[in-house]
C-alpha positions in Angstrom: 168.8 9.4 199.1 166.3 6.6 198.5 162.8 6.9 200.0 161.4 3.6 201.5 157.7 2.7 201.4 156.1 -0.5 202.4 156.3 -3.2 199.8 159.1 -4.7 197.7 162.2 -2.6 197.9 164.6 -4.9 196.1 164.2 -8.0 194.0 166.5 -10.2 191.9 166.7 -13.9 190.9 167.9 -14.9 194.4 166.2 -12.6 196.9 163.2 -10.4 197.5 163.3 -7.7 200.2 160.1 -6.3 201.5 159.8 -3.3 203.8 156.8 -3.2 206.3 155.6 -0.7 208.8 156.8 -1.0 212.4 155.4 1.1 215.3 157.8 3.0 217.5 155.7 6.1 218.2 158.5 8.4 217.4 160.2 8.7 214.9 157.5 8.1 212.3 158.0 5.9 209.3 160.0 3.1 210.8 160.3 -0.2 209.0 161.1 -3.8 209.4 162.4 -5.9 206.6 161.5 -9.4 205.3 164.2 -11.2 203.2 162.8 -14.0 201.1 165.1 -16.5 199.4 164.3 -19.8 197.8 165.1 -21.7 201.0 164.7 -19.2 203.9 162.7 -16.3 205.1 164.5 -13.9 207.5 162.8 -10.9 209.2 164.6 -8.0 210.8 162.5 -5.9 213.1 162.8 -3.7 216.2 159.2 -3.8 217.2 156.6 -6.3 218.1 153.6 -4.3 219.2 150.1 -5.3 217.9 150.1 -2.0 216.0 152.9 -3.2 213.7 153.0 -5.6 210.8 155.8 -7.6 212.5 153.5 -10.5 213.4 152.1 -10.8 209.9 155.6 -10.6 208.3 157.1 -13.2 210.7 154.4 -15.7 209.8 156.3 -18.9 208.9 159.7 -17.1 208.9 162.8 -19.2 209.6 164.8 -16.5 211.4 163.7 -13.4 213.4 166.3 -10.8 214.3 164.8 -8.5 216.8 166.1 -5.8 219.1 164.9 -5.5 222.6 165.1 -3.1 225.5 164.9 -4.3 229.1 162.0 -2.9 231.1 161.8 -2.8 234.9 158.6 -4.2 236.4 157.7 -0.9 237.9 156.9 0.2 234.3 154.6 -2.7 233.7 151.5 -4.0 235.3 152.7 -5.2 238.8 150.4 -8.3 238.6 152.3 -9.4 235.6 155.6 -9.0 237.4 154.6 -10.9 240.5 154.5 -7.7 242.7 158.2 -7.3 242.6 160.2 -4.4 241.4 
């Protein structure tokens, strides 16, 4: 088993991989990853809340791979959904 902490988790002559905190509430210690190569930056993350470092790590990235879950309007502010469910 290899424990992951924020920061550089792998580096060689062609790529640097950085882990960063993502916020999912539960489970704790969830991470996104930033892959830096000489010609591209790719970020893989499953969270985009203001409480995570996703926005910071996506700054000037070339590709963002991001999971999403559909949410019905009834779970959101109804004004933002145009009063429809």
